[in-house]
C-alpha positions as CSV (number, residue, x, y, z in Angstrom):
1,M,99.5,141.1,90.7
2,L,101.3,142.1,93.9
3,K,104.7,141.4,92.4
4,R,103.8,143.3,89.2
5,T,102.7,146.4,91.2
6,L,105.7,146.2,93.5
7,L,108.2,146.0,90.7
8,I,106.7,148.9,88.8
9,S,106.7,151.0,92.0
10,L,110.3,150.0,92.8
11,L,111.8,150.8,89.5
12,S,109.8,153.7,88.1
13,G,111.0,156.1,90.7
14,C,114.3,155.9,88.9
15,A,113.1,155.1,85.4
16,F,110.7,158.0,85.3
17,A,112.8,160.6,87.2
18,P,113.7,162.6,84.1
19,V,115.7,165.8,84.0
20,A,113.2,168.3,82.7
21,H,114.1,171.1,82.6
22,A,133.3,191.2,86.3
23,Q,135.4,190.3,88.5
24,S,136.8,193.2,90.6
25,E,140.1,193.7,92.2
26,A,140.9,191.9,95.5
27,G,138.5,192.3,98.4
28,V,140.4,193.8,101.3
29,E,140.5,192.0,104.6
30,D,143.4,192.8,107.0
31,G,142.5,190.5,109.8
32,S,142.2,193.4,112.3
33,G,138.7,194.5,111.7
34,G,139.5,195.8,108.2
35,D,137.0,196.1,105.4
36,I,135.8,193.4,103.0
37,V,135.1,194.7,99.5
38,V,132.4,192.8,97.7
39,T,130.7,192.9,94.3
40,A,127.3,191.7,95.3
41,Q,125.7,194.6,93.4
42,R,128.0,194.1,90.3
43,R,130.2,197.0,91.5
44,E,132.7,197.3,94.3
45,S,131.3,198.2,97.7
46,R,132.3,197.8,101.3
47,L,130.4,194.8,102.8
48,Q,128.9,196.9,105.6
49,D,127.6,199.5,103.1
50,V,125.7,197.0,100.8
51,P,121.9,197.3,101.5
52,Q,121.2,193.6,101.3
53,A,121.9,190.4,103.3
54,V,125.3,189.3,102.3
55,T,127.7,187.0,104.1
56,A,131.3,187.3,102.7
57,F,134.4,185.3,103.7
58,G,137.8,186.6,102.7
59,S,140.8,184.3,102.4
60,E,141.9,184.9,106.0
61,T,138.4,184.1,107.4
62,L,138.1,181.0,105.2
63,E,141.3,179.8,106.9
64,R,140.3,180.8,110.4
65,L,136.9,179.1,110.3
66,A,138.3,176.1,108.5
67,I,135.9,176.6,105.5
68,R,137.3,174.3,102.9
69,D,134.2,173.2,101.0
70,T,130.4,173.5,100.6
71,E,129.6,171.6,103.8
72,S,131.7,173.9,106.0
73,L,130.5,177.0,104.1
74,V,126.9,176.0,104.9
75,R,127.6,175.6,108.6
76,N,128.9,179.1,108.8
77,T,126.3,180.9,106.8
78,P,122.8,181.9,108.0
79,S,119.9,180.3,106.1
80,L,122.2,178.2,103.8
81,T,121.4,174.5,103.6
82,F,122.6,171.6,101.5
83,T,121.8,168.1,100.5
84,P,124.9,166.0,99.6
85,V,124.5,164.1,96.4
86,G,127.9,162.5,96.3
87,P,131.6,163.3,96.9
88,G,132.2,166.8,95.6
89,E,128.6,167.5,94.7
90,S,125.5,168.8,96.5
91,N,122.2,170.7,96.1
92,V,122.1,173.9,98.1
93,G,119.1,175.9,99.4
94,L,118.7,179.4,100.9
95,R,116.0,180.8,103.0
96,G,113.8,177.7,102.7
97,L,114.0,177.6,98.9
98,T,115.5,174.3,97.9
99,T,116.0,172.1,94.8
100,D,114.2,168.8,94.0
101,L,116.0,166.3,91.8
102,G,115.2,166.9,88.2
103,L,114.6,170.6,88.5
104,A,116.5,173.8,87.9
105,P,118.5,175.0,90.9
106,A,116.8,177.3,93.4
107,V,120.2,178.9,94.3
108,A,122.5,180.3,91.6
109,V,126.1,179.3,92.0
110,Y,128.9,181.2,90.2
111,I,132.6,180.9,89.8
112,N,133.6,184.4,89.0
113,D,131.1,185.5,86.4
114,T,130.1,182.0,85.2
115,P,126.9,180.4,86.5
116,F,126.6,176.6,87.1
117,D,123.0,176.6,85.7
118,F,122.6,172.8,85.3
119,R,119.4,171.0,86.2
120,T,120.0,168.4,88.9
121,D,119.5,164.7,88.3
122,A,119.3,161.7,90.5
123,Y,123.0,161.1,90.4
124,S,124.8,164.5,90.4
125,G,124.2,168.0,91.7
126,T,126.0,171.3,91.8
127,P,129.8,170.9,91.9
128,N,131.5,171.8,95.2
129,I,134.5,174.1,94.6
130,D,137.7,173.7,96.6
131,L,138.2,177.0,98.4
132,F,142.0,177.0,98.3
133,D,143.5,180.1,96.7
134,M,140.1,181.8,96.8
135,Q,140.0,185.6,97.1
136,R,136.6,185.4,98.8
137,V,133.2,183.8,98.8
138,E,130.0,185.8,98.7
139,V,126.6,184.4,99.7
140,L,123.8,186.7,98.7
141,R,120.7,185.8,100.6
142,G,117.2,186.4,99.1
143,P,116.1,186.6,95.5
144,Q,118.7,188.0,93.1
145,G,116.6,187.9,89.9
146,T,117.4,191.4,88.7
147,L,121.2,191.1,88.4
148,F,121.7,187.4,88.5
149,G,118.7,186.0,86.6
150,S,117.2,182.5,86.7
151,S,117.8,180.0,89.5
152,S,118.5,182.7,92.1
153,T,115.1,182.5,93.9
154,G,116.7,181.7,97.2
155,G,119.9,183.7,96.5
156,T,123.3,183.4,94.9
157,I,126.7,182.0,95.9
158,R,129.7,183.5,94.2
159,Y,133.2,181.9,94.4
160,I,135.7,184.6,93.4
161,T,139.2,183.4,92.6
162,N,142.4,185.3,93.0
163,E,143.4,187.1,89.9
164,P,146.8,187.0,88.2
165,D,148.9,189.9,89.5
166,P,151.7,191.5,87.3
167,S,153.2,193.3,90.3
168,G,155.1,190.3,91.7
169,F,155.8,186.6,92.0
170,D,153.9,184.6,94.6
171,A,153.6,181.0,95.5
172,H,151.9,179.1,98.4
173,G,150.7,175.7,99.1
174,E,149.5,173.2,101.7
175,A,149.4,169.5,102.4
176,F,147.4,167.5,104.9
177,V,146.8,164.0,106.2
178,N,144.0,162.8,108.4
179,S,142.4,159.6,109.8
180,V,138.7,158.9,110.0
181,R,137.3,157.0,113.0
182,G,136.3,153.6,111.8
183,G,137.5,154.4,108.3
184,G,140.6,155.0,106.3
185,E,143.1,157.8,105.8
186,S,142.8,160.9,103.7
187,Y,145.6,163.0,102.3
188,G,146.1,165.8,99.8
189,A,148.2,168.7,98.5
190,K,147.3,172.1,97.0
191,A,149.5,174.7,95.4
192,A,149.2,178.1,93.7
193,V,151.7,180.2,91.8
194,N,151.5,183.7,90.4
195,V,154.0,184.5,87.7
196,P,154.5,188.0,86.3
197,L,155.2,187.8,82.5
198,S,155.8,191.5,82.1
199,A,154.7,194.7,83.6
200,N,151.3,194.2,82.1
201,A,150.8,190.5,82.1
202,A,150.7,187.6,84.6
203,L,149.8,184.0,84.8
204,R,148.2,182.3,87.8
205,L,147.9,178.5,88.3
206,T,146.2,176.6,91.1
207,G,146.0,172.9,91.5
208,T,144.5,170.6,94.2
209,Y,144.5,166.9,94.8
210,E,142.6,165.2,97.6
211,K,142.2,161.5,98.5
212,I,139.1,161.2,100.6
213,A,138.9,158.3,103.1
214,G,136.0,155.9,103.1
215,Y,134.1,154.9,106.2
216,I,131.2,152.9,104.8
217,D,131.4,149.1,104.2
218,R,130.1,147.4,101.1
219,Y,128.9,143.8,100.7
220,D,129.8,142.0,97.5
221,A,127.2,141.4,94.7
222,T,128.0,137.6,94.5
223,L,125.1,137.0,97.0
224,A,122.4,135.6,94.7
225,G,120.2,133.3,96.7
226,L,121.1,134.8,100.1
227,T,118.4,136.4,102.2
228,S,120.8,138.5,104.2
229,P,124.0,140.2,103.0
230,Q,125.7,139.3,106.3
231,S,125.2,135.6,105.7
232,D,128.8,135.5,104.5
233,D,131.2,137.7,106.5
234,E,134.0,137.2,103.9
235,V,132.3,139.2,101.2
236,V,132.8,142.7,102.5
237,E,134.8,145.7,101.3
238,K,135.9,148.0,104.1
239,N,135.7,151.8,103.7
240,A,134.2,151.5,100.2
241,N,133.1,155.1,99.8
242,D,136.6,156.6,99.2
243,A,137.1,159.1,96.5
244,T,139.6,161.3,94.8
245,I,139.1,164.9,93.7
246,F,141.5,166.7,91.4
247,S,141.1,170.3,90.2
248,L,143.2,172.7,88.1
249,R,142.6,176.5,87.6
250,G,144.5,178.7,85.3
251,A,144.1,182.4,84.4
252,L,146.1,184.8,82.2
253,R,145.7,188.6,82.7
254,L,146.7,191.0,79.9
255,E,146.7,194.7,80.5
256,T,147.1,196.5,77.2
257,G,147.7,200.0,78.6
258,D,144.7,201.6,77.0
259,D,142.3,200.8,79.8
260,L,141.7,197.3,78.3
261,T,142.1,194.1,80.3
262,I,141.7,190.6,78.8
263,T,141.5,187.6,81.1
264,P,141.1,184.1,79.7
265,S,140.7,181.4,82.4
266,L,140.1,177.7,82.6
267,F,138.9,175.4,85.4
268,F,138.8,171.6,85.4
269,Q,137.6,169.3,88.1
270,R,137.4,165.5,88.2
271,I,135.7,163.4,90.9
272,D,136.3,159.6,91.0
273,A,134.2,157.9,93.7
274,D,134.4,154.2,94.4
275,N,130.9,154.2,96.0
276,P,128.3,156.7,97.2
277,I,128.4,158.4,100.6
278,A,124.9,157.1,101.5
279,T,124.1,154.0,103.5
280,Q,121.1,151.7,103.1
281,S,119.7,152.1,106.5
282,N,116.7,149.9,106.9
283,L,117.5,147.0,104.4
284,P,117.7,143.8,106.5
285,G,121.2,143.2,107.8
286,F,122.8,146.4,106.5
287,G,122.8,149.1,109.1
288,R,125.5,151.6,108.1
289,A,126.5,149.7,105.0
290,S,126.6,150.8,101.4
291,A,125.0,149.0,98.4
292,I,125.7,145.3,97.8
293,G,127.3,145.7,94.4
294,P,130.0,148.3,93.5
295,E,128.7,151.7,92.5
296,P,131.7,153.6,91.0
297,S,131.2,157.1,89.4
298,R,133.2,159.7,87.6
299,T,132.3,163.3,87.1
300,D,134.2,165.8,85.0
301,L,133.6,169.5,84.9
302,L,135.3,172.0,82.5
303,V,134.7,175.8,82.6
304,A,136.3,178.1,80.1
305,N,135.8,181.8,80.3
306,L,137.0,185.0,78.5
307,T,136.5,188.3,80.4
308,V,137.2,191.6,78.6
309,E,137.1,194.8,80.6
310,K,137.3,198.2,78.9
311,S,137.1,201.6,80.7
312,F,135.5,204.6,79.0
313,G,136.1,207.3,81.6
314,N,133.2,207.0,84.0
315,V,131.7,203.9,82.3
316,E,133.2,200.4,82.3
317,L,132.2,197.7,79.8
318,V,132.6,194.0,80.9
319,S,132.1,191.1,78.5
320,S,132.0,187.6,80.0
321,S,131.9,184.6,77.6
322,S,131.7,181.1,79.1
323,Y,131.5,177.5,78.0
324,L,130.8,174.8,80.6
325,H,130.9,171.0,80.0
326,K,129.9,168.5,82.6
327,K,130.0,164.7,82.1
328,S,129.2,162.0,84.6
329,D,129.1,158.2,84.5
330,A,127.7,156.3,87.4
331,T,126.7,152.7,88.2
332,L,123.8,152.1,90.6
333,D,123.3,148.8,92.3
334,Y,119.8,147.2,92.2
335,T,120.7,143.9,93.8
336,A,118.3,144.6,96.7
337,L,115.4,144.7,94.2
338,G,115.5,141.0,94.1
339,Y,115.1,140.8,97.9
340,N,111.9,142.9,97.7
341,I,110.4,140.9,94.8
342,L,111.7,137.3,95.3
343,G,112.9,137.3,98.9
344,E,116.5,136.9,97.8
345,F,119.2,139.0,96.3
346,A,119.5,139.1,92.5
347,P,122.5,141.1,91.3
348,F,122.0,143.6,88.5
349,A,123.0,147.3,87.9
350,S,122.0,150.5,86.2
351,L,124.4,152.6,84.2
352,T,123.6,156.3,84.2
353,P,125.6,158.4,81.7
354,A,124.8,162.1,81.7
355,K,126.3,165.2,80.1
356,A,125.6,168.9,79.9
357,D,126.9,171.8,77.8
358,T,126.3,175.4,78.6
359,Y,127.1,178.6,76.7
360,V,126.8,181.9,78.5
361,Q,127.4,185.5,77.2
362,E,126.9,188.6,79.3
363,L,127.6,192.3,78.5
364,R,127.5,194.9,81.3
365,L,127.9,198.6,81.4
366,T,128.6,200.1,84.8
367,S,128.9,203.8,85.7
368,S,131.3,205.2,88.3
369,N,130.1,208.8,88.7
370,D,131.1,211.0,91.6
371,G,127.6,212.5,91.7
372,P,124.3,211.1,93.2
373,F,123.3,209.0,90.2
374,N,124.9,205.7,89.1
375,W,123.6,202.8,87.0
376,I,124.3,199.4,85.6
377,A,122.8,197.9,82.5
378,G,123.4,194.7,80.5
379,V,122.2,191.8,78.4
380,Y,122.4,188.1,79.1
381,F,122.1,184.9,77.1
382,S,122.6,181.3,78.1
383,H,121.8,178.0,76.4
384,T,122.2,174.6,78.1
385,D,121.8,171.1,76.5
386,Q,121.6,168.1,78.9
387,E,121.3,164.4,78.2
388,L,120.5,161.7,80.8
389,G,120.6,158.0,80.1
390,Q,119.7,154.9,82.1
391,I,120.6,151.4,81.1
392,F,119.8,148.2,83.1
393,V,122.4,145.5,82.6
394,G,122.6,142.0,84.0
395,Q,120.6,138.7,83.6
396,A,119.0,139.2,87.0
397,F,116.8,142.1,85.8
398,T,115.5,140.0,82.9
399,D,114.8,137.2,85.3
400,L,112.8,139.5,87.5
401,I,110.8,140.8,84.5
402,D,110.1,137.2,83.5
403,A,109.0,136.3,87.0
404,T,106.7,139.3,87.2
405,F,105.3,139.9,83.7
406,G,106.0,136.7,81.8
407,P,108.6,136.0,79.1
408,A,110.2,138.9,77.4
409,T,108.8,139.9,74.0
410,G,111.3,142.7,73.3
411,P,115.0,142.5,72.4
412,V,116.8,140.3,74.9
413,G,120.5,140.7,75.7
414,P,122.8,142.1,78.3
415,V,120.9,145.4,78.1
416,S,117.3,144.9,79.3
417,Y,116.2,148.6,79.6
418,D,117.6,151.6,77.8
419,Y,116.3,155.1,78.4
420,I,117.6,158.4,77.1
421,Q,116.3,162.0,77.7
422,R,117.4,165.3,76.2
423,T,116.5,168.7,77.5
424,S,117.5,172.2,76.6
425,D,117.1,175.5,78.6
426,Q,117.6,178.9,77.0
427,Q,117.4,182.3,78.7
428,L,117.6,185.7,77.0
429,A,117.4,188.8,79.3
430,G,118.1,192.5,79.5
431,F,118.6,194.2,82.9
432,A,119.2,197.6,84.5
433,E,119.5,199.0,87.9
434,V,119.9,202.6,89.0
435,N,121.2,204.1,92.3
436,F,120.1,207.6,93.3
437,D,121.4,209.5,96.4
438,V,118.4,211.5,97.5
439,S,120.6,213.0,100.2
440,E,123.8,212.3,102.1
441,T,122.0,209.7,104.1
442,V,119.2,208.3,101.8
443,E,119.8,206.2,98.7
444,L,117.1,204.7,96.4
445,I,117.7,201.7,94.2
446,A,115.4,200.4,91.5
447,G,116.2,197.5,89.1
448,L,114.4,195.5,86.5
449,R,115.2,192.3,84.5
450,V,113.0,191.4,81.5
451,Y,113.6,187.8,80.4
452,R,112.4,185.1,78.0
453,L,112.8,181.4,79.0
454,K,112.5,178.5,76.6
455,N,112.7,174.8,77.7
456,T,112.4,171.7,75.6
457,L,112.3,167.9,76.4
458,E,112.3,164.7,74.3
459,A,112.9,161.1,75.4
460,S,113.0,157.5,74.0
461,C,113.1,154.1,75.6
462,T,113.4,150.3,74.8
463,E,113.0,147.3,77.1
464,V,112.6,143.5,77.1
465,V,108.8,143.8,77.9
466,P,107.6,146.8,76.0
467,G,105.1,149.1,77.7
468,I,106.0,148.2,81.3
469,L,108.6,150.8,82.2
470,C,108.9,152.5,78.8
471,G,106.2,154.8,77.6
472,P,105.8,155.9,74.0
473,D,108.7,158.0,72.8
474,T,108.2,161.6,74.0
475,P,108.3,163.9,71.0
476,R,109.9,167.3,71.5
477,I,107.9,169.4,74.0
478,T,108.5,173.1,74.1
479,A,107.6,175.6,76.8
480,T,108.2,179.4,76.8
481,K,107.8,182.2,79.3
482,T,108.3,185.9,79.1
483,S,108.2,188.0,82.3
484,A,110.0,190.6,84.4
485,S,111.8,190.6,87.8
486,P,112.0,194.0,89.6
487,R,113.9,195.1,92.8
488,F,113.3,198.2,94.9
489,T,115.5,199.2,97.9
490,V,115.5,202.2,100.3
491,N,118.9,202.6,102.0
492,F,119.4,204.8,105.0
493,R,122.9,205.6,106.4
494,P,122.7,208.0,109.3
495,N,126.4,207.7,109.9
496,D,129.5,205.8,108.5
497,H,128.8,202.8,110.8
498,T,125.1,202.2,110.3
499,T,123.1,200.9,107.3
500,L,119.4,200.4,107.5
501,Y,117.5,199.2,104.5
502,A,114.2,197.8,103.2
503,T,113.9,195.8,100.0
504,V,111.2,194.3,97.8
505,S,112.5,191.9,95.2
506,R,111.4,189.1,92.9
507,G,113.1,185.9,91.8
508,F,112.3,183.2,89.3
509,R,113.2,179.7,88.2
510,A,112.7,178.0,84.9
511,G,109.9,175.4,84.4
512,G,110.1,172.3,82.2
513,A,108.3,169.2,81.0
514,N,107.5,165.6,81.8
515,A,108.3,162.6,79.7
516,T,105.4,160.3,78.6
517,V,104.6,157.5,81.0
518,P,103.5,154.0,79.9
519,P,99.7,153.8,79.4
520,A,99.9,150.3,80.9
521,L,100.7,151.7,84.3
522,G,97.4,153.7,84.5
523,C,99.1,156.8,85.8
524,S,95.9,158.9,85.7
525,L,97.3,161.5,88.1
526,A,100.3,162.3,85.9
527,E,98.2,162.3,82.8
528,S,95.7,164.8,84.4
529,V,98.5,167.3,85.2
530,G,99.9,167.5,81.7
531,A,103.3,167.6,80.1
532,I,104.4,171.1,81.0
533,F,105.0,172.7,84.4
534,S,105.5,176.4,84.7
535,P,108.3,178.5,86.2
536,D,107.9,179.3,89.9
537,S,108.6,182.7,91.3
538,V,109.0,184.4,94.7
539,W,108.4,187.9,96.1
540,N,110.7,188.8,99.0
541,Y,109.9,191.6,101.5
542,E,112.9,192.3,103.7
543,A,114.2,194.8,106.2
544,G,117.7,194.8,107.6
545,A,120.3,196.6,109.6
546,K,124.2,196.6,109.6
547,L,125.9,198.1,112.6
548,E,129.5,198.4,113.7
549,T,131.3,200.3,116.4
550,P,133.6,203.1,115.2
551,D,136.7,201.0,116.0
552,R,135.0,198.0,114.3
553,V,135.5,195.8,117.4
554,L,131.9,194.8,117.2
555,T,129.8,194.1,114.1
556,V,126.1,193.2,114.2
557,N,124.1,192.4,111.0
558,G,120.5,191.3,111.0
559,A,117.6,190.9,108.6
560,A,113.9,189.8,108.8
561,Y,112.0,188.7,105.7
562,R,108.8,187.2,104.3
563,I,108.9,185.3,101.0
564,E,105.8,184.4,99.1
565,Q,106.4,181.6,96.6
566,K,104.0,180.9,93.8
567,G,103.8,177.6,91.9
568,V,106.2,175.6,94.0
569,Q,107.9,173.1,91.8
570,L,108.0,169.6,93.3
571,A,108.4,166.0,92.2
572,I,105.0,164.3,92.8
573,P,104.6,160.5,93.2
574,D,101.7,159.0,91.3
575,P,100.0,156.0,93.0
576,C,100.9,154.0,89.9
577,G,104.5,154.2,90.9
578,S,105.7,156.9,88.5
579,T,107.0,160.4,89.5
580,F,106.2,163.6,87.7
581,F,107.0,167.3,88.1
582,A,104.3,169.8,88.8
583,N,103.5,173.2,90.3
584,A,102.5,172.0,93.7
585,G,100.8,175.0,95.3
586,D,102.1,178.0,97.1
587,A,104.3,178.6,100.1
588,R,105.2,181.3,102.6
589,I,108.5,181.6,104.4
590,D,108.9,183.9,107.5
591,G,112.4,184.2,108.7
592,A,115.2,186.2,110.4
593,E,119.0,186.2,110.4
594,L,121.6,187.5,112.8
595,E,125.4,187.7,112.4
596,V,127.7,189.0,115.2
597,S,131.5,189.4,115.1
598,L,133.5,190.6,118.2
599,R,137.2,191.3,118.2
600,P,138.1,192.8,121.6
601,S,141.8,192.5,120.9
602,R,144.1,191.3,118.2
603,H,144.4,188.1,120.2
604,V,140.7,187.2,120.5
605,T,138.0,186.8,117.9
606,V,134.5,185.6,118.5
607,S,131.7,185.3,115.9
608,G,128.3,183.7,115.6
609,Q,125.4,183.4,113.3
610,L,121.7,182.5,113.8
611,S,118.9,181.9,111.3
612,Y,115.2,181.1,111.7
613,A,112.8,180.0,109.0
614,D,109.2,179.0,109.2
615,A,108.5,177.6,105.7
616,R,105.0,176.3,105.1
617,F,102.6,175.5,102.3
618,T,99.8,178.0,102.1
619,S,97.8,176.2,99.4
620,V,97.9,172.7,98.0
621,P,96.2,171.4,94.8
622,D,93.5,168.9,95.7
623,T,94.5,166.7,92.8
624,F,97.8,165.5,94.1
625,G,98.5,167.1,97.5
626,A,97.3,164.0,99.3
627,A,99.2,161.7,97.0
628,A,102.4,163.6,97.8
629,G,101.7,163.3,101.5
630,Y,101.4,167.0,102.4
631,T,98.6,169.4,103.2
632,E,98.1,173.2,103.7
633,G,100.1,174.3,106.7
634,D,102.7,171.6,106.5
635,R,106.4,172.6,106.6
636,T,108.1,172.6,103.2
637,P,110.9,170.0,102.9
638,E,114.7,170.5,103.6
639,T,114.4,173.6,105.7
640,P,115.4,173.5,109.4
641,R,113.5,176.0,111.5
642,W,116.7,176.8,113.5
643,K,120.3,176.9,112.5
644,F,123.2,178.6,114.4
645,A,127.0,178.5,114.7
646,L,129.6,179.9,117.1
647,S,133.4,180.2,116.5
648,S,136.3,181.6,118.4
649,E,140.0,182.1,118.0
650,L,142.7,182.8,120.6
651,R,146.2,183.9,119.5
652,Y,149.3,184.4,121.5
653,P,152.8,185.6,120.3
654,V,155.6,183.2,121.5
655,N,158.3,185.5,120.2
656,D,158.8,188.1,117.5
657,A,158.4,185.5,114.8
658,W,155.9,182.8,116.0
659,E,152.3,182.9,117.2
660,V,150.3,180.0,118.5
661,Y,146.6,179.8,118.3
662,A,143.6,177.7,119.3
663,R,140.3,177.7,117.3
664,G,137.0,176.1,118.0
665,S,133.6,176.1,116.3
666,W,130.2,174.6,116.9
667,Q,127.4,174.3,114.5
668,H,123.8,173.3,115.2
669,V,121.2,172.3,112.6
670,G,117.6,171.9,113.8
671,R,115.3,169.0,112.9
672,T,114.4,169.1,109.3
673,P,111.4,167.8,107.3
674,F,112.5,165.8,104.4
675,A,111.1,164.5,101.1
676,I,111.8,161.2,99.4
677,D,111.2,161.0,95.6
678,G,109.1,164.1,96.1
679,V,107.1,162.6,98.9
680,V,107.0,165.3,101.5
681,S,106.0,162.8,104.2
682,S,104.2,165.1,106.5
683,G,105.5,164.6,110.1
684,R,108.8,163.0,109.0
685,F,111.9,164.8,110.2
686,R,115.6,164.3,110.2
687,P,116.7,164.9,113.9
688,A,118.7,167.9,114.9
689,Y,122.5,167.5,115.1
690,D,125.6,169.3,116.3
691,I,129.1,169.4,114.9
692,A,132.2,170.7,116.8
693,N,135.6,171.3,115.2
694,F,138.9,172.3,116.9
695,D,142.3,173.4,115.7
696,I,145.6,174.2,117.4
697,G,148.6,175.5,115.6
698,A,151.6,177.8,115.2
699,E,152.6,180.1,112.4
700,N,155.1,182.7,111.4
701,G,155.2,184.8,108.3
702,G,155.8,181.9,106.0
703,V,154.9,178.6,107.6
704,E,151.8,177.4,109.5
705,V,151.4,174.0,111.1
706,S,148.2,172.8,112.7
707,L,146.5,169.8,114.3
708,F,142.8,169.6,113.7
709,I,139.8,167.5,114.7
710,R,136.6,167.6,112.8
711,N,133.3,166.3,114.2
712,A,135.2,166.1,117.5
713,F,132.4,164.3,119.4
714,D,131.7,161.9,116.6
715,K,128.0,162.9,116.1
716,R,126.1,160.9,113.6
717,G,124.2,163.8,112.1
718,I,121.9,162.8,109.3
719,L,122.6,165.2,106.3
720,A,120.1,163.6,103.9
721,I,117.5,160.9,103.5
722,G,116.4,159.6,100.1
723,S,115.2,156.5,98.4
724,G,117.5,153.9,96.9
725,A,116.7,151.8,93.9
726,V,113.3,151.1,95.4
727,S,110.4,153.5,96.0
728,T,109.4,154.5,99.5
729,I,105.8,154.3,98.4
730,V,106.0,150.6,99.1
731,G,108.0,151.0,102.3
732,A,111.3,149.8,100.9
733,Y,114.8,150.9,102.0
734,E,116.1,154.4,102.2
735,N,119.5,155.9,101.5
736,V,120.8,157.8,104.5
737,T,123.8,160.2,104.3
738,Y,125.6,160.8,107.7
739,A,128.1,163.4,108.6
740,A,131.6,162.0,108.3
741,P,132.9,160.4,111.6
742,R,135.4,162.1,113.8
743,T,138.5,163.0,111.8
744,V,141.9,163.9,113.2
745,G,144.7,165.3,111.1
746,L,147.7,167.4,110.5
747,S,148.2,170.2,107.9
748,V,151.2,172.3,106.9
749,R,150.8,175.5,104.9
750,I,153.6,177.4,103.1
751,K,152.6,181.0,102.6
752,G,153.7,183.3,99.8
């Protein structure tokens, strides 16, 4: 009986973790305290004039702070957090609003006008975008439901690429090589070219390739019968978690001369990983090792977009049509399962194919009146189909089933378990926002989005012993929701260098459904909750200030907020070993943010950011709060209370052509409560950690050479903790993702 319960608990965490459900012209940044122009309000505005909390990085700042990817972006942005899922993918959170596996994102991520609105699953998250040849990155903190729709409860991240430019030819590139302490070597190259085709047309191409060094060892799966993977030192693969990431972006800009601009674009990214970036920390004999068997994965992402812009005097029409396709194939090793059941390793694996297709259409009308009244209005439609499979292969799994439940009665062969789940998410919305200048110093903003959400789920399953891990096939379940999301802002600008604002805004996230669980498991808790979980929503109450000196030597931006979250979506563990999704109570987040930039001379730049968030459950359902391990007053998962960063740059001209520089940055992330398979585990925290980075280099107008060191003091910061192939309900092993060890490298940039 013990073996039966253990096996069900070990496997069902994976078996029943279903997936339920206009670009503007270049922002200006001159590197000497100049303006950054952003489109956080769907129209061009100077960053310091936007009455909301926005962090923006232009291309020069991205270079100066060594922001190359999501991880480095997170460390330099207040209130932004992330949980790495694998090489090139992560789940991000903002202001304490995070994403559990299997749910819609809590933070909307856009590349230009195209959202990555995929539900996460146990094997992939939101794609990380290489920030080479990026015009700017905007992080909009706080709910953005009015203008950016679903999945923007915590905020929105916008990656805005450089546009094709008919005015002239441009090309630039970079190459790098580095070495990871205790690991291998990385190298890569990136290039971009802008080619004018005529006075009114241009083509821009950007390509990147990166070979990422591994630093985690893997023990071979030929260990059947051994009680410790280290019993044979010969069966080890060094630096097994290496990966390659390739991306290609292309855009064609056509200006017809009658105030009409057409821009088709294409983005492709492929990630090939030999093994995950997590280690199996507390499995006997492992330490900082990866899984026993190989766990290769491949993820492809394709984004196609057509943007059409037409000016009608003081009104501009923008049409953005997008298609996204994401496909991933991963292998998960379950060899350790034999250790937990039989006391020895029994090699078998799980294949996890997944794919998603999204269609998005948005139409926007934006006014540009000289008077006190301006407005924006639009309609939005998106439809996403996702499919997730899980297939257990290998004789070892059949042997485990036989040993636990008796001889198989279902189809026996190389495939002993086959699960497939299909979901769809649809959103239809209309939105409008008006800006009215009451006086020269006071502006009122009011916006509203009315939306209808529709989510469906269906699933089927076969196995060697029917009724153990497979429930009855789940017929199509449909959930719908119609609601509205408003925003109200008062903006006070007493002078050209001060912005004071107060905002009330609402955000929302789609709900979904649960697949049927096997009656034989006796999952009474999951059955009592029901098949459908509702959308969750937040109300945000915020006040902020943006201050700068007249010479822009000093800039100080700050905000304080309270967020009330209703119907928090979480993955809840059932004592039977299954996991289901539910609205798990309410939460409150009280927080504050501060950003400071000081440039006393053209040779010295100092900047810093600080964020505080006290995120706690304010109500917990009696039915499953205790089962999930949390109670009223507990901190919500994946939100550090404190997070801050400091950076500085010193420059010195050697002669009329060359400058040398030294850069340093330090990021601190406070201790963080974490969840495993939805178990909040009250009182369990990832420890705080610090990361320091340094660069020294030299550059002239066309060439830059730099030496860099990342994680200079080789801190073993824990970025994520999650369960492996076995459930933490029975105290089995955990997957732990560490910050990459100290990395030393050289980069060369050729500027256009």
